[in-house]
Backbone bond lengths (Angstrom), bond angles and torsions (degrees), N, CA, C in turn:
res aa  C-N    CA-C-N  psi(-1)  N-CA   C-N-CA  omega(-1)  CA-C   N-CA-C  phi
1 M - - - 1.470 - - 1.524 110.32 -
2 I 1.319 116.37 142.76 1.459 122.04 176.86 1.525 107.99 -84.62
3 K 1.316 116.05 122.88 1.464 121.02 -178.68 1.528 108.95 -89.29
4 V 1.337 115.41 127.29 1.462 122.23 -168.51 1.523 110.96 -118.75
5 G 1.341 115.61 140.54 1.450 122.42 168.32 1.514 109.84 -122.02
6 I 1.320 116.61 141.10 1.468 121.98 177.60 1.517 107.80 -118.65
7 I 1.321 116.09 126.30 1.462 121.56 -178.00 1.526 108.69 -114.65
8 G 1.328 115.57 121.19 1.452 120.92 -171.67 1.516 108.98 89.47
9 G 1.333 116.43 59.15 1.457 121.13 -165.31 1.509 117.41 -90.67
10 A 1.340 119.06 7.46 1.462 119.29 -171.72 1.525 114.69 -99.85
11 G 1.328 118.65 -11.98 1.460 121.18 -174.47 1.519 113.98 -85.38
12 Y 1.335 115.30 -179.72 1.462 120.86 -178.42 1.527 112.13 -62.67
13 T 1.333 117.58 -44.87 1.468 119.13 -177.46 1.523 110.78 -65.52
14 A 1.327 117.35 -38.68 1.464 120.16 176.94 1.522 110.73 -64.98
15 G 1.315 117.30 -38.82 1.458 120.70 178.20 1.517 112.12 -61.68
16 E 1.325 116.59 -43.82 1.465 119.95 177.27 1.523 111.26 -67.71
17 L 1.317 116.38 -36.83 1.466 121.05 176.93 1.529 110.45 -60.88
18 L 1.316 116.39 -45.28 1.464 120.98 177.23 1.524 111.34 -60.48
19 R 1.310 116.46 -44.85 1.470 120.69 -178.91 1.525 110.94 -59.04
20 I 1.331 116.69 -41.10 1.468 120.79 -179.73 1.524 111.26 -72.73
21 L 1.336 116.26 -46.71 1.468 119.89 -173.63 1.525 113.14 -71.00
22 L 1.325 117.42 -29.29 1.469 119.91 178.30 1.528 111.78 -60.55
23 Y 1.340 116.39 -28.23 1.466 120.32 -178.09 1.530 112.23 -113.39
24 H 1.324 116.13 12.31 1.466 120.61 175.47 1.528 108.09 -74.19
25 P 1.327 118.37 135.08 1.475 119.97 -175.21 1.521 114.99 -69.89
26 Q 1.348 117.63 -13.68 1.461 119.50 -173.52 1.527 113.57 -124.57
27 T 1.328 119.22 16.29 1.465 119.77 -177.63 1.524 112.21 -124.66
28 E 1.322 113.90 150.13 1.463 122.58 173.12 1.524 107.42 -131.79
29 I 1.315 116.91 121.49 1.464 120.96 -179.37 1.524 108.72 -82.01
30 I 1.334 116.14 117.49 1.463 121.96 -177.14 1.523 111.10 -89.97
31 F 1.328 117.36 -42.47 1.464 119.16 178.04 1.520 110.77 -150.46
32 V 1.324 114.89 151.90 1.467 123.39 173.33 1.519 106.32 -126.54
33 H 1.313 116.24 109.78 1.464 121.12 -174.07 1.526 110.95 -90.69
34 S 1.311 115.72 132.98 1.464 122.30 170.55 1.516 107.49 -157.46
35 S 1.312 116.98 108.94 1.467 120.21 -176.37 1.523 111.82 -64.07
36 S 1.321 117.62 -30.67 1.468 120.43 -177.71 1.525 112.84 -83.33
37 N 1.344 117.18 -13.26 1.463 120.18 -177.99 1.523 113.13 -122.52
38 A 1.336 117.04 13.55 1.465 121.01 -175.76 1.528 111.18 -53.69
39 G 1.327 115.41 131.45 1.458 121.42 -179.94 1.511 114.09 93.81
40 N 1.326 116.92 -20.73 1.460 120.38 179.27 1.527 110.41 -81.41
41 T 1.310 115.61 150.65 1.458 120.60 175.62 1.525 109.63 -70.61
42 V 1.330 116.00 138.71 1.464 121.00 -177.91 1.527 111.32 -54.89
43 S 1.329 117.23 -38.70 1.466 120.24 -178.02 1.528 113.14 -72.56
44 D 1.335 117.86 -9.37 1.464 119.67 172.30 1.524 110.74 -69.05
45 V 1.330 116.06 -30.89 1.466 121.81 178.84 1.525 110.29 -95.46
46 H 1.327 116.46 -50.00 1.464 121.76 178.65 1.530 107.41 -96.98
47 V 1.328 114.81 83.41 1.465 119.99 -168.70 1.528 112.29 -66.95
48 D 1.336 117.54 -19.82 1.462 120.13 177.37 1.526 111.83 -67.47
49 L 1.336 117.44 -15.09 1.464 121.95 -178.85 1.527 112.52 -94.99
50 L 1.330 117.53 6.90 1.463 120.95 177.47 1.531 109.62 -57.98
51 G 1.325 116.10 124.66 1.459 120.70 -178.55 1.510 114.21 89.05
52 D 1.345 117.19 -9.90 1.466 121.04 -179.41 1.519 112.79 -96.88
53 T 1.325 117.26 -25.03 1.462 119.86 -177.02 1.525 110.61 -155.32
54 G 1.317 115.38 147.98 1.460 121.21 173.56 1.511 111.95 -105.77
55 L 1.345 116.83 11.90 1.461 121.00 179.77 1.523 111.22 -56.35
56 K 1.339 115.08 146.29 1.458 121.00 173.86 1.525 109.85 -118.93
57 F 1.320 115.38 148.67 1.462 120.14 174.85 1.524 109.53 -66.79
58 T 1.322 115.73 145.71 1.461 121.09 178.18 1.522 110.08 -120.77
59 S 1.321 115.22 159.30 1.467 120.71 173.52 1.524 110.53 -97.61
60 T 1.324 116.11 -7.08 1.469 120.96 -179.47 1.523 110.18 -102.31
61 M 1.332 114.99 160.94 1.456 121.54 179.76 1.529 108.88 -132.66
62 P 1.331 118.71 82.57 1.467 121.35 -178.96 1.532 111.43 -74.13
63 L 1.323 115.77 78.74 1.462 121.20 -172.33 1.519 112.79 -63.46
64 S 1.322 117.47 -29.94 1.464 120.18 -178.78 1.528 112.32 -72.97
65 D 1.332 117.41 -9.46 1.466 121.01 -178.07 1.524 112.98 -93.65
66 V 1.338 116.99 -3.20 1.467 119.17 -174.64 1.525 110.94 -125.98
67 D 1.340 114.43 162.75 1.466 121.67 178.91 1.520 112.01 -96.48
68 V 1.326 116.62 -26.38 1.461 120.96 -177.33 1.524 108.75 -149.36
69 I 1.317 115.61 144.07 1.460 120.61 172.43 1.523 109.38 -120.83
70 F 1.320 114.71 144.98 1.460 122.48 172.87 1.521 107.48 -108.94
71 L 1.323 116.34 123.91 1.462 121.56 179.83 1.522 108.88 -95.75
72 C 1.330 116.61 111.95 1.466 123.06 -178.41 1.526 110.18 -120.84
73 M 1.317 116.47 35.18 1.465 120.92 -169.76 1.519 114.40 -87.40
74 G 1.307 117.48 -10.00 1.457 118.25 -177.49 1.509 111.70 104.10
75 H 1.310 114.90 160.31 1.454 121.74 -173.93 1.529 111.21 -66.57
76 G 1.333 114.92 133.98 1.454 122.29 -179.95 1.514 113.93 94.08
77 K 1.337 116.65 -25.86 1.462 119.91 -175.81 1.526 113.15 -85.45
78 S 1.321 117.44 -25.20 1.469 119.77 179.62 1.520 111.03 -66.72
79 K 1.309 116.65 -43.11 1.467 120.76 178.86 1.525 109.91 -59.40
80 E 1.317 115.95 -43.68 1.465 121.28 178.70 1.531 110.56 -62.34
81 F 1.330 116.76 -41.52 1.465 121.12 179.48 1.529 111.02 -62.84
82 I 1.322 116.92 -45.97 1.469 121.34 -178.85 1.523 110.59 -62.80
83 E 1.327 116.60 -38.62 1.468 120.63 -178.56 1.527 111.99 -71.02
84 K 1.331 117.16 -31.64 1.468 120.72 -173.68 1.523 113.89 -90.57
85 N 1.333 117.78 -18.29 1.459 120.51 -173.10 1.522 111.22 -116.60
86 E 1.328 115.31 135.56 1.459 120.69 174.33 1.525 107.73 -86.75
87 L 1.320 116.71 115.05 1.453 121.00 -175.08 1.521 110.61 -89.27
88 P 1.333 118.05 138.49 1.463 120.34 174.36 1.528 110.74 -55.84
89 G 1.319 116.77 144.55 1.459 121.19 -173.62 1.512 114.65 -59.16
90 R 1.330 117.26 -31.87 1.465 120.00 -176.65 1.530 112.76 -89.02
91 L 1.331 117.51 -6.14 1.460 121.38 -174.12 1.526 111.52 -72.49
92 K 1.325 116.19 133.02 1.462 121.53 174.15 1.531 109.00 -100.22
93 V 1.333 115.32 151.26 1.464 121.45 -174.64 1.523 109.62 -130.67
94 V 1.333 116.20 132.50 1.465 121.88 169.62 1.522 106.95 -121.02
95 D 1.323 115.80 115.59 1.467 121.20 -176.42 1.518 109.66 -103.22
96 L 1.332 116.95 126.63 1.460 121.06 -178.63 1.526 113.07 -97.57
97 S 1.324 118.42 7.32 1.468 121.13 176.21 1.529 109.48 -91.77
98 H 1.336 116.01 -179.88 1.468 118.94 177.86 1.528 112.49 -93.93
99 D 1.328 117.47 8.62 1.466 120.86 -169.94 1.521 114.29 -63.01
100 F 1.335 118.14 -30.75 1.462 120.71 -172.37 1.528 113.10 -123.39
101 R 1.309 118.20 17.26 1.465 120.34 -175.63 1.522 113.48 -75.42
102 L 1.304 117.47 -29.08 1.463 120.13 -177.65 1.520 110.44 -93.81
103 K 1.316 115.06 135.31 1.464 120.12 -179.02 1.518 109.72 -70.21
104 R 1.311 115.34 132.68 1.460 121.34 174.64 1.522 107.74 -157.16
105 E 1.295 116.15 163.63 1.459 120.83 -177.45 1.533 110.14 -58.23
106 G 1.325 115.97 131.57 1.458 121.21 178.86 1.516 114.83 87.42
107 N 1.328 117.84 -6.05 1.466 121.01 179.39 1.532 109.09 -83.30
108 E 1.324 116.79 112.90 1.464 121.98 -176.81 1.529 112.68 -91.63
109 F 1.308 117.55 -0.37 1.464 120.85 -176.47 1.530 111.20 -81.81
110 V 1.331 115.87 138.22 1.460 122.57 173.49 1.525 107.88 -91.77
111 Y 1.322 116.33 135.87 1.461 120.58 179.45 1.529 109.10 -70.63
112 G 1.338 116.06 120.92 1.450 121.47 -166.63 1.514 116.61 -92.34
113 L 1.324 117.29 54.28 1.462 120.36 170.06 1.527 106.98 -102.30
114 P 1.335 118.68 101.76 1.466 120.97 -173.09 1.522 113.88 -57.69
115 E 1.322 117.34 -32.46 1.461 120.28 -179.02 1.524 111.97 -71.39
116 L 1.321 116.52 -9.69 1.465 121.90 177.63 1.523 111.78 -112.14
117 N 1.325 117.01 -43.05 1.474 121.54 -169.19 1.527 113.19 -124.93
118 R 1.306 117.76 34.96 1.472 120.10 -173.40 1.529 112.98 -54.17
119 E 1.315 118.39 -47.28 1.466 120.86 -175.56 1.525 111.62 -66.25
120 E 1.318 117.64 -38.45 1.465 120.91 177.58 1.527 110.93 -67.09
121 I 1.324 116.47 -37.03 1.466 120.89 179.51 1.527 110.48 -63.27
122 K 1.318 117.39 -38.23 1.467 121.68 -177.12 1.526 112.47 -58.30
123 T 1.313 117.22 -31.95 1.469 120.52 -176.69 1.527 112.71 -106.91
124 A 1.324 117.13 4.84 1.468 120.81 -175.71 1.524 111.81 -81.92
125 K 1.328 115.41 153.96 1.465 122.09 171.79 1.522 111.32 -103.99
126 K 1.331 116.02 -22.33 1.459 120.04 -178.19 1.526 108.99 -133.52
127 I 1.321 115.66 129.58 1.460 121.89 -177.18 1.524 110.11 -121.89
128 A 1.330 115.50 133.50 1.461 122.01 170.90 1.524 107.51 -98.59
129 N 1.313 116.64 105.47 1.462 121.21 -177.92 1.529 109.68 -69.06
130 P 1.333 118.59 133.54 1.467 120.52 -177.48 1.525 113.19 -65.09
131 G 1.318 115.46 161.75 1.453 121.47 174.74 1.519 111.32 -74.64
132 C 1.327 116.18 163.18 1.467 120.80 -175.16 1.527 111.88 -68.37
133 F 1.334 117.87 -51.26 1.460 119.93 175.18 1.523 110.38 -59.64
134 A 1.328 116.24 -44.12 1.464 121.12 -176.21 1.519 111.29 -59.56
135 T 1.325 117.28 -38.53 1.463 120.59 -179.74 1.522 111.01 -62.53
136 G 1.330 116.67 -54.78 1.459 120.02 -177.41 1.512 113.30 -62.43
137 I 1.324 117.03 -39.12 1.465 120.80 -178.10 1.520 110.97 -71.61
138 Q 1.331 116.77 -43.15 1.462 118.64 179.08 1.525 111.57 -62.11
139 L 1.323 117.42 -42.81 1.459 119.54 -179.63 1.526 111.12 -62.47
140 A 1.327 117.05 -27.88 1.461 120.84 176.28 1.523 112.73 -72.67
141 L 1.333 117.83 -26.96 1.466 120.85 -169.14 1.521 115.51 -115.14
142 L 1.324 118.91 -18.76 1.467 120.49 -173.93 1.524 114.00 -57.20
143 P 1.339 120.61 -41.39 1.467 118.37 179.68 1.526 113.08 -60.32
144 L 1.319 117.03 -36.25 1.466 120.06 177.76 1.520 110.63 -67.00
145 A 1.328 116.53 -43.55 1.464 119.95 179.05 1.523 110.98 -63.30
146 A 1.333 117.13 -39.57 1.466 120.76 -179.31 1.521 111.66 -63.36
147 G 1.334 116.55 -28.05 1.458 120.73 177.82 1.513 113.77 -95.25
148 N 1.357 117.12 10.75 1.469 122.21 -176.22 1.529 111.21 54.13
149 L 1.320 115.52 39.91 1.458 121.05 -174.17 1.523 113.35 -107.64
150 L 1.327 117.52 7.03 1.468 120.19 173.04 1.520 107.64 -85.37
151 V 1.327 115.19 83.99 1.467 121.09 -171.23 1.522 112.27 -102.65
152 D 1.317 117.38 -0.60 1.463 121.40 -178.40 1.530 107.88 -145.36
153 E 1.322 116.61 179.72 1.454 120.17 178.68 1.529 110.88 -61.23
154 V 1.334 114.74 147.81 1.461 122.16 176.84 1.525 107.89 -108.76
155 H 1.319 115.90 130.37 1.466 121.21 -180.00 1.525 108.70 -116.27
156 V 1.330 116.02 128.20 1.461 121.54 -175.96 1.524 109.94 -133.18
157 Q 1.313 115.08 132.60 1.463 121.82 169.11 1.525 106.63 -124.23
158 A 1.327 117.27 132.35 1.460 120.21 -177.65 1.523 109.98 -138.37
159 I 1.322 115.26 132.12 1.462 122.18 -179.20 1.525 108.51 -109.53
160 T 1.328 116.62 127.76 1.461 120.92 -178.49 1.520 111.77 -115.86
161 G 1.323 115.15 153.05 1.454 121.06 176.07 1.516 112.33 -77.71
162 S 1.314 116.22 168.16 1.466 121.20 -173.18 1.522 112.95 -66.81
163 T 1.338 118.48 -25.02 1.463 120.19 179.29 1.522 112.00 -66.24
164 G 1.326 116.83 -17.45 1.464 119.90 176.63 1.520 112.75 -63.88
165 A 1.328 116.75 -19.41 1.464 120.90 179.53 1.523 112.51 -85.01
166 G 1.346 116.97 -4.28 1.456 120.26 179.83 1.513 112.52 89.53
167 Q 1.338 114.51 175.76 1.465 120.94 -173.89 1.526 113.14 -78.91
168 K 1.321 116.96 -32.47 1.460 120.09 -176.91 1.530 110.15 -69.43
169 P 1.334 117.97 124.23 1.464 120.44 -177.65 1.532 112.19 -63.27
170 T 1.322 114.99 139.65 1.462 121.49 174.86 1.527 108.13 -132.70
171 E 1.309 115.92 172.59 1.464 120.02 -179.52 1.528 111.50 -57.62
172 T 1.344 116.87 -40.83 1.461 120.06 -175.33 1.526 113.45 -90.56
173 S 1.349 117.90 0.26 1.466 119.31 174.60 1.527 111.72 -109.69
174 H 1.322 116.76 -3.43 1.464 121.66 178.21 1.533 109.17 -62.63
175 F 1.327 117.78 135.39 1.469 121.75 -174.67 1.527 111.98 -54.75
176 S 1.318 116.74 -45.40 1.464 119.81 -175.07 1.522 112.00 -64.09
177 W 1.340 116.86 -28.02 1.461 120.34 178.44 1.520 110.74 -85.00
178 R 1.326 116.88 -41.41 1.462 120.20 -170.88 1.526 112.76 -82.24
179 N 1.322 117.12 -32.41 1.457 120.24 -177.40 1.524 110.98 -63.58
180 S 1.330 117.27 135.82 1.473 123.74 -179.81 1.520 111.50 56.55
181 N 1.326 116.58 38.04 1.460 120.82 -175.11 1.522 109.58 -143.95
182 L 1.316 117.04 154.13 1.461 123.82 172.71 1.514 108.33 -136.97
183 S 1.330 116.73 145.14 1.463 119.30 174.97 1.520 109.39 -154.83
184 A 1.314 115.34 142.92 1.465 121.38 174.61 1.524 108.70 -92.05
185 Y 1.324 116.51 153.85 1.464 120.23 -179.89 1.519 109.79 -153.45
186 K 1.311 116.56 155.40 1.468 123.74 178.32 1.530 111.36 47.40
187 I 1.321 116.16 44.89 1.462 121.78 -177.42 1.525 110.13 -61.49
188 F 1.324 116.03 124.49 1.473 124.39 -178.42 1.527 112.76 63.27
189 E 1.337 118.11 7.46 1.474 120.34 -175.09 1.530 112.82 -132.88
190 H 1.305 118.12 15.22 1.469 119.63 -176.03 1.523 110.81 -65.89
191 Q 1.336 116.08 144.85 1.466 121.05 -175.36 1.527 113.55 -64.61
192 H 1.322 118.59 -17.73 1.467 120.22 179.48 1.527 112.74 -81.17
193 Q 1.336 117.77 -10.34 1.463 119.58 -178.02 1.522 111.96 -60.15
194 G 1.330 117.00 -37.06 1.458 120.13 -177.55 1.511 112.63 -60.04
195 E 1.331 116.91 -45.50 1.471 119.18 -178.54 1.529 111.46 -72.38
196 I 1.331 116.87 -31.97 1.465 119.88 176.56 1.526 110.15 -63.92
197 L 1.319 116.54 -49.73 1.466 120.75 -179.47 1.522 111.15 -65.07
198 Q 1.316 117.32 -34.30 1.463 121.43 177.32 1.534 110.32 -60.38
199 S 1.322 116.86 -44.37 1.464 120.88 -178.67 1.523 111.87 -72.17
200 L 1.324 117.40 -40.92 1.463 119.55 177.42 1.522 110.40 -61.58
201 G 1.337 116.15 -40.54 1.459 120.56 177.99 1.517 113.05 -68.32
202 Q 1.325 116.71 -27.42 1.471 120.74 176.84 1.525 110.69 -64.68
203 L 1.343 116.33 -38.40 1.462 120.78 -178.88 1.522 112.68 -90.14
204 Q 1.317 116.54 -32.95 1.465 121.27 178.71 1.524 108.07 -126.77
205 P 1.339 116.52 82.20 1.472 120.05 -176.62 1.527 111.37 -54.93
206 G 1.318 114.20 135.99 1.455 119.21 178.09 1.512 114.02 86.72
207 F 1.333 117.72 4.95 1.464 118.93 178.33 1.526 109.83 -57.19
208 S 1.311 115.90 121.11 1.471 120.13 -178.10 1.519 110.60 -151.91
209 N 1.320 116.46 32.34 1.458 120.29 -174.58 1.522 113.83 -86.78
210 G 1.315 116.60 0.47 1.458 119.80 178.44 1.512 111.83 105.24
211 F 1.335 115.42 131.18 1.462 121.97 179.55 1.518 106.97 -131.41
212 N 1.320 116.49 114.61 1.460 122.33 -172.91 1.526 109.52 -116.19
213 F 1.330 116.13 106.79 1.465 121.79 -171.82 1.522 110.56 -119.27
214 V 1.333 115.25 122.65 1.462 121.86 176.51 1.532 108.78 -114.53
215 P 1.344 118.42 105.28 1.467 121.45 176.24 1.533 109.99 -82.68
216 I 1.324 115.64 143.96 1.462 121.20 -177.75 1.526 109.71 -132.65
217 R 1.328 115.81 134.55 1.464 121.26 173.31 1.525 108.63 -81.88
218 G 1.333 115.59 122.14 1.456 119.87 178.89 1.516 112.08 -95.33
219 T 1.319 115.54 175.05 1.463 121.02 -179.33 1.527 112.07 -91.34
220 H 1.320 117.58 -12.66 1.462 121.02 -178.08 1.531 110.43 -80.36
221 T 1.321 116.56 170.94 1.463 121.25 -175.02 1.516 112.56 -85.21
222 R 1.329 117.47 -45.82 1.458 119.37 -175.39 1.525 110.61 -145.76
223 G 1.329 114.29 152.03 1.458 121.26 -179.17 1.512 111.10 115.33
224 I 1.352 115.39 145.42 1.462 121.65 177.20 1.522 109.04 -122.80
225 F 1.319 115.36 127.37 1.464 123.25 178.28 1.520 107.69 -108.54
226 V 1.330 116.00 109.54 1.465 121.93 -179.64 1.519 109.15 -104.43
227 S 1.321 117.03 130.67 1.466 121.29 167.61 1.524 107.11 -123.06
228 A 1.329 115.04 122.52 1.464 121.24 -178.35 1.521 108.63 -127.03
229 Y 1.323 116.51 148.58 1.467 118.37 172.82 1.518 110.04 -147.41
230 T 1.320 113.96 151.27 1.458 121.44 178.41 1.524 108.49 -159.83
231 K 1.304 116.56 170.47 1.466 121.35 -179.21 1.524 110.33 -69.63
232 F 1.346 115.45 136.99 1.465 121.43 176.50 1.524 107.25 -151.01
233 E 1.310 116.57 119.87 1.462 120.85 -171.90 1.525 113.53 -79.98
234 G 1.323 117.87 -28.49 1.462 120.53 -174.64 1.512 113.05 -77.14
235 P 1.342 117.08 172.60 1.462 121.53 177.17 1.526 111.43 -74.55
236 L 1.326 116.12 167.78 1.464 121.17 -179.67 1.524 111.35 -60.37
237 E 1.333 117.05 -38.06 1.463 120.60 -179.72 1.525 110.79 -58.78
238 E 1.314 116.84 -39.79 1.470 121.03 178.91 1.531 110.68 -65.34
239 A 1.322 116.54 -40.83 1.466 120.07 178.89 1.525 110.69 -64.58
240 N 1.322 117.14 -44.44 1.465 120.07 179.16 1.524 111.71 -61.67
241 E 1.326 117.03 -40.85 1.467 120.81 178.03 1.524 110.79 -64.08
242 L 1.331 116.42 -38.72 1.464 121.44 178.25 1.527 110.79 -61.05
243 Y 1.323 116.52 -46.07 1.469 121.10 -178.58 1.531 111.23 -69.80
244 Q 1.327 116.53 -41.05 1.467 119.32 178.16 1.521 110.85 -60.59
245 A 1.321 116.99 -42.97 1.467 120.97 -178.80 1.522 111.19 -66.37
246 F 1.333 116.95 -40.10 1.465 120.12 -177.38 1.525 111.16 -66.48
247 Y 1.322 116.96 -37.39 1.466 119.90 -173.66 1.534 113.57 -98.87
248 I 1.313 117.36 12.08 1.475 120.04 173.84 1.524 108.54 -59.39
249 G 1.317 116.53 132.09 1.462 120.42 178.44 1.514 114.59 83.06
250 H 1.328 117.84 -0.27 1.468 121.27 176.53 1.531 107.60 -104.93
251 P 1.332 117.10 102.14 1.467 120.65 -165.38 1.517 116.24 -69.23
252 F 1.325 117.57 -17.14 1.462 118.30 -173.86 1.527 113.89 -99.51
253 V 1.323 117.60 -3.86 1.462 120.33 178.01 1.522 108.39 -101.86
254 V 1.327 115.45 122.65 1.461 121.71 -175.96 1.520 108.66 -122.87
255 L 1.336 116.60 129.62 1.460 120.79 174.20 1.520 109.20 -94.26
256 S 1.310 115.79 125.56 1.456 121.59 -178.47 1.524 110.31 -98.71
257 E 1.334 116.24 141.06 1.461 120.71 175.20 1.522 111.11 -84.73
258 K 1.331 116.28 -15.47 1.459 121.38 179.56 1.522 109.67 -114.53
259 N 1.319 115.53 150.64 1.460 120.83 177.92 1.531 108.67 -60.51
260 P 1.340 118.91 115.36 1.466 121.14 -171.56 1.529 112.62 -86.70
261 S 1.329 114.68 171.67 1.465 120.89 175.55 1.519 109.30 -124.91
262 L 1.313 115.90 158.39 1.458 121.82 -170.32 1.529 112.81 -61.56
263 K 1.321 117.56 -34.51 1.463 119.64 -176.58 1.528 112.99 -66.12
264 Q 1.322 117.47 -11.90 1.460 120.25 176.52 1.531 112.18 -69.73
265 V 1.324 117.46 -18.11 1.467 119.79 -177.67 1.524 113.33 -116.51
266 V 1.320 118.33 -14.55 1.464 120.21 -177.49 1.525 109.80 -60.95
267 N 1.317 115.65 132.12 1.468 124.39 -178.17 1.527 112.71 80.34
268 T 1.341 118.85 12.26 1.462 120.83 -179.74 1.522 110.62 -128.25
269 N 1.331 114.56 169.17 1.463 121.25 174.98 1.525 111.26 -96.43
270 K 1.322 116.84 14.11 1.463 121.13 -177.77 1.528 111.88 -81.31
271 A 1.330 113.64 153.64 1.460 121.60 165.10 1.521 106.13 -121.89
272 V 1.313 117.06 119.26 1.461 121.51 179.07 1.523 108.39 -101.66
273 L 1.335 115.62 125.18 1.460 122.12 179.96 1.526 109.90 -112.98
274 Y 1.323 115.05 147.77 1.467 121.25 178.51 1.525 108.01 -145.29
275 L 1.335 116.57 135.49 1.460 121.62 -176.08 1.525 110.95 -117.37
276 E 1.326 115.26 143.05 1.462 122.27 169.19 1.523 108.52 -136.65
277 K 1.339 115.84 150.57 1.474 120.81 177.47 1.521 108.27 -117.50
278 H 1.333 116.28 128.19 1.458 122.71 177.38 1.523 108.24 -131.55
279 H 1.332 115.62 111.24 1.467 121.66 -175.75 1.534 108.66 55.13
280 D 1.331 118.30 -120.82 1.474 118.57 -179.05 1.528 111.85 -99.87
281 K 1.328 117.07 15.94 1.466 121.00 -177.59 1.536 110.77 -110.11
282 L 1.335 114.74 136.06 1.460 121.43 171.11 1.521 107.92 -101.13
283 V 1.327 116.35 125.85 1.462 122.36 177.30 1.524 108.08 -103.95
284 I 1.324 115.99 129.39 1.458 121.44 179.43 1.520 108.75 -119.97
285 I 1.321 116.48 122.37 1.457 122.53 172.39 1.524 107.73 -99.08
286 S 1.323 117.06 132.34 1.467 122.26 179.40 1.522 108.53 -131.83
287 L 1.331 116.34 123.74 1.461 121.48 -177.24 1.523 110.19 -119.79
288 T 1.317 116.95 129.50 1.461 122.43 177.89 1.526 109.54 -144.07
289 D 1.328 115.67 160.31 1.463 121.65 169.95 1.527 107.03 -89.55
290 N 1.315 117.48 119.67 1.469 120.66 -175.00 1.524 112.97 -63.08
291 L 1.337 117.91 -27.00 1.459 120.57 -178.76 1.525 112.87 -88.04
292 I 1.337 117.70 -17.73 1.464 119.18 -176.10 1.527 110.02 -110.21
293 K 1.315 119.55 -80.26 1.473 117.96 177.31 1.526 110.52 -62.14
294 G 1.335 116.69 -28.66 1.455 120.26 178.56 1.510 114.67 -85.13
295 A 1.336 117.90 0.91 1.474 119.90 -178.97 1.527 111.11 -161.40
296 S 1.335 117.49 -94.44 1.464 121.83 -167.34 1.519 114.07 -68.94
297 G 1.326 118.08 -39.92 1.458 120.09 178.46 1.514 111.59 -64.67
298 Q 1.313 115.89 -42.64 1.466 119.75 177.82 1.529 111.00 -65.44
299 A 1.329 116.78 -33.65 1.465 120.35 176.00 1.528 110.61 -62.59
300 V 1.329 117.02 -41.84 1.467 120.87 177.24 1.526 110.29 -69.22
301 Q 1.319 117.44 -39.01 1.465 121.05 175.04 1.526 110.30 -56.55
302 N 1.320 116.51 -43.45 1.465 120.98 177.43 1.522 111.40 -64.83
303 M 1.329 116.97 -42.77 1.463 120.04 176.86 1.526 111.04 -58.83
304 N 1.326 116.53 -43.75 1.462 120.21 178.75 1.524 111.09 -56.48
305 L 1.315 116.35 -45.17 1.465 120.40 179.92 1.524 111.11 -65.50
306 M 1.321 117.30 -41.26 1.467 121.48 -178.64 1.529 112.33 -62.44
307 F 1.336 116.30 -31.73 1.463 120.56 -176.78 1.529 112.90 -102.85
308 G 1.328 116.86 9.79 1.457 120.36 175.93 1.516 114.74 72.51
309 L 1.327 117.09 23.71 1.462 121.51 179.36 1.524 110.59 -89.40
310 D 1.325 115.50 169.01 1.456 120.69 169.45 1.527 107.60 -57.37
311 E 1.308 116.12 129.69 1.469 120.90 -176.29 1.528 112.21 -57.28
312 K 1.320 117.06 -28.09 1.460 121.75 -176.05 1.525 113.40 -91.29
313 A 1.334 118.02 0.43 1.470 120.78 -175.57 1.530 111.27 -55.83
314 G 1.310 116.63 126.08 1.457 121.96 178.75 1.509 114.79 77.13
315 L 1.336 117.48 2.16 1.462 120.40 -171.96 1.527 113.21 -120.62
316 N 1.317 116.96 17.66 1.465 120.26 175.15 1.527 108.21 -83.15
317 L 1.305 115.15 77.24 1.463 122.46 -172.12 1.522 110.44 -105.35
318 K 1.313 116.33 140.31 1.458 121.06 -178.95 1.526 111.09 -90.90
319 P 1.336 117.23 135.83 1.466 118.74 176.31 1.523 111.42 -66.78
320 V 1.323 114.87 155.75 1.463 120.29 179.41 1.529 110.58 -66.45
321 A 1.330 116.99 -41.35 1.472 125.89 173.91 1.532 113.93 73.61
322 F 1.326 118.97 -44.40 1.472 120.00 177.12 1.514 109.53 -157.03
């Protein structure tokens, strides 16, 4: 069994991670760290786990007792943790913050998008789990980049659920403000743009045709609805064949023949893609659950690859559907 530690265990992503790992066939959760909840039962915070576990939050982090740790502490805190703690040589790390997603000198983390870097992930000791928007958008565009077919500006609009803002209440996540409301934010300046452009450039070196991303806060709780379009000269059949070929062997990416809806992916690690062609434009719809494929599920997918397990282990999750 793979012995697991979770650091920063009180937030939404940690809660989903716990839900998945408790029923994973090859994992045993050794500790769940939360300095603000130490001594409390995990199900006191993650109430959906009532009756599923008697685990309690700890203030200690016995790193030598585990094989892998998941860092769910929030942006900026993972880097501080890595700098302050001497990690056992055999310990593997999956970080769910944005601290290590961008390549720079001295960064030992592999970018953890399996559909892009599967082979590197298999041999990695440290993984930077992608962002939620970044996951859905990249899956919509990677096949085009791999074929050097991003020949014009790319336009993306993506709507996210309220859980994307995290557990801590803010002005724009308050129910009374968010319910029956829509708002755009960080237009053309979202923090996930860097990792998206990094990956597109990895497959299509020199890509510089323009990337225009408008993020939108939705009224729903979870799920990301991405609509992207760009110039594509070939017929729709050619585009579908391109996407099918690129995602062969990647079990969580599904191409739909019908225009899909968000509830088809909520509660799953799936990404559902759908293509339409209008004049010289290819439209790509990409649907993911921001907490699972966009965070905790993808983190477990990465762990599976790192330990040589079936990529789908613990991730055969059913969508909510209605």
